[in-house]
KOLDREN-216935 format. One record per residue (C-alpha): y, x, z; residue in three letters. Coordinates in pm, whole numbers, plus 50000, padded with zeros to 5 digits. Each point is the difference from the previous one (the first is absolute). Example, Ala and Ser with C-alpha at 12.3 -4.5 7.8 and 13.67 -1.06 7.14 Angstrom:
<atoms>
495505123050780ALA503445013749934SER
</atoms>
This chain:
<atoms>
763124472978402MET501005021250298THR501004988650345SER503235008950176THR500445010750363GLU500834968750205PRO503105016350149SER501455005749654LYS498804966949858ALA501954980650264HIS503275016849903GLN501594976149753PHE502755010349757PRO503254982350072SER501204967749841GLY498424987549680SER498175033249954ASP497474988350260ALA498594977549726PHE501755008149671PRO497784979149773HIS501264969949809ARG496614982349998HIS496834999650209LEU497255000749741LEU497435020750186GLY499335024350282ILE498945028849776ALA502755025849985GLY501844989050313LEU500825027050255GLN498714996950359PRO503514994350137TRP500634972449744GLU496924981350118ILE500865005750366LEU503554988349940TYR498714967049860LEU497764996250305LEU502855007850237LYS502244974349833GLU497234974050027ALA499795003850378GLU503274981450056GLN498684970149805TRP496814999050207VAL502224994050302ASP502114973849819LEU496944981149877ASN498814995650359ARG503204982250101LYS500584962649976SER502895005349753ILE498825021949716LYS502985001349766HIS501515034149919ALA502624991649736GLY499935034449838ARG499374984649658MET502194969050024ASP501104990149650GLY497295020349822LEU497214985149789THR496395012350006VAL497514988749734ILE496315001650090ASN498355001749658ALA496264996450060PHE497905000949684PHE496855002550212GLU498894976450274ASN500935009150355SER500394982850333THR500835024550277ARG501995024949790THR502164973249839LEU500554982150329LEU500815032750175SER502605010049741PHE501494965050005GLU500345000150378ILE501375035749993ALA502704991249746GLY501054968450181LYS500175017150338ARG502265026249844MET502264971649883GLY499255001149628ALA499514970549767ASP496325002949902VAL498574985649679VAL496245000349939ASN498795001449640MET496324992549950HIS498205011049684ALA498414966049952ALA503464985349947GLN501485029749814SER500665004549630SER497335027249993ILE497544971349970LYS501894988749690LYS499665033749830GLY503145018050119GLU499595037750027THR500415017950329LEU503045018549864ILE501684967249904ASP499284986750347THR501595031350148ALA503094995549786VAL500224963550106THR499725008850368LEU502665026849957ASN502394975349837ALA499774978350313MET501705028250196LYS497475002250281ALA500775025850268ASP496345009650046ALA496764990449830ILE496595001050167VAL497185001249745ILE496244995150022ARG498025003749679HIS496385003949900GLY500645029149763SER500585035550115SER503405012249889GLY501504965449946ALA502385004150293VAL501285033249862GLN500594983549663LEU502144972950158ILE501855025050222ALA501045019049688ASP501614968549855LYS501994986350295VAL503175010350180ASP498894991950355CYS497465015550239PRO496354991149941VAL497314999050267LEU496355002349902ASN497934973250175ALA496845012249829GLY499275008849638ASP496455001049869GLY498045029050148ARG503145021150029HIS501794995750334GLU501044976050276HIS502625020950183PRO501204975350263THR496404994050110GLN499585037250061ALA503295001050191LEU499074970750224LEU496625016150064ASP501705032850089ALA502424982050233LEU497074982450170THR498175033050051ILE503135017750120GLN500784973250258ARG496425000350131ARG499185037149972LYS503315018749996GLY500355028449751ASP497804994249695ILE499675037249930SER496565012550101GLY498344965850024LEU496704994149823THR500104968049793VAL496904985749834THR500594976049710ILE496864981349897CYS499154975449728GLY501034992349644ASP502215030349949VAL499764999549621MET501824966949960HIS502325003750300SER503695007849951ARG500234996850380VAL497605029350039ALA501925020949748ARG503374994450169SER498505005950344ASN498435032649889ILE503355012249866TYR501864988450311CYS497625012450267LEU499275033949844THR503735005749948THR500514993450372LEU497275025050090GLY497014977650073ALA496455010249911LYS498774972449772VAL496364992049935ARG499054975949725VAL496634982550003CYS498174975049783GLY497144995649754PRO500135026449722PRO500724971849754SER503214991350191LEU501385035350046LEU502375011549721PRO499515034249845ALA503645008850072ALA499275003650373LEU499475037249958ASP503715003349920ARG501264978750290MET499535023250299ASN497334978450165VAL496405004550112ALA497634975949827ASP496864985050152PHE497304975949889THR498454998250348ASN502204977750216PHE498495012150329ASP500965035849918GLU503494989749894ALA500554982550334LEU499165029950219ASP503175009950187GLY502264975149818ALA503254989550171ASP500664971649756VAL497534979449796VAL501544981449708MET497744975449820MET500594988149644LEU499134967049838ARG497464998649720LEU502224990449706GLN497484979849802ASN502734986749771GLU500615035349870ARG496355009149953MET498354998549660ASN496305005850056GLY497795006350299ASP501695023850244PHE497904990250305ILE496434987050034PRO501034969850209SER502534990950273PRO497175001450256ARG498955035049896GLU503625011149991TYR500514987850357HIS496885018550110HIS501305032949862LEU503784996950025TYR500844970750227GLY501915008050318LEU498014987050296THR500455005650373LYS497065024149998LYS501345019649707ARG503525001450147LEU498545018050303SER499495030349774LEU503795004149974ALA502205011250289ASN500004976750300ASP503614989849934ASP499704998249622ALA502354974649843LEU498544974249760VAL502094988949703MET499634977749694HIS502694991249742PRO498574965049952GLY498794976349894PRO496745007950181MET496514991649885ASN498554994650347ARG496365009550021GLY500255021849690VAL502375029250061GLU500724991750365ILE498444979150276ASP502124973850177SER499405015150343ASN501575032249873VAL502864984349806ALA500944978350299ASP499625026750270ASP503444999650165ILE499565035150137ASP498945017049677ARG501174978749709SER503555002749860ALA499524974449721VAL502594974850123THR502375028350096GLU499845012449641GLN501274966149883VAL502845001350253GLU500985035449897MET500014988849636GLY503044977950051VAL501925027750179ALA499165026149737VAL501054977249716ARG503254991950178MET500695037250029ALA499205006649634CYS502224971749877LEU502815011750228ASP499825036549895ILE499704993549626LEU502954975949991THR502185021050230ARG501745018849719ARG501044968349817SER501324985550325ARG501995031550067GLU501494999149650VAL501064964050055GLU501425009350339GLY497614976950189TRP498715026750241THR
</atoms>
């Protein structure tokens, strides 16, 4: 994947051509200006979310279904808040209460959701490709809130917005992503997003947690965390996803922390102003120490959560804009 000159990347096509896609299923394949347009649109919602009255009204009268077939706390809550602040009626569908548990196929569920005439559907699913399958069966925009090991596009966008607000232009920055890369859709989406925007991405972890496909993803791979930190502008830690592991991928949490945990001492190997990030939830004392995660000068963990609401507001707004224009609402 090649980078684009920042001056050209910031020149958006006019109107709906700035983001011509019907769905947001992943970052792979997006152009630099499409990503930057989403980030630019999110900026206005950052400002709104810091006011006492946080209602936008752009999506008044529209219905958003959050269909989560996989457990989530922060992503579901973030999408729910985003939809409500945009003025939409938001309905949360949890897998535990869904007909999937009674044997209904995913396609039948998609057809059922489509018959309810939702204006946008946000989907989180444990199987890679499930979101694409549903998107092919419905008439409204679909947003991927994470599918298997595939992608988690809004997480990558909120991470990019956090970096951009702290560091300015992402192009040219050195970003080190460390941890359980193999099982991380967050890592995959961030690699696509950051390399497309011109960042130099390093990926680090135990050999057992580094996927073979890295050699096709325009990144530098490391197994020595100290080496991967040298000269880094951003350090992004990943959670060990034990629920997705079948077998022994690490000797022990203690040994993992010794080799790959982000400590104050280890952070000193990165640039003095290196930004610390984590998509959450954090395993404190395993992939990151508390005194690093809570460092108000270096850590952007809570800012990432804040940017998540703004990014998801922007995505919902942009993807439903065409239907609102057809109806004459905007």
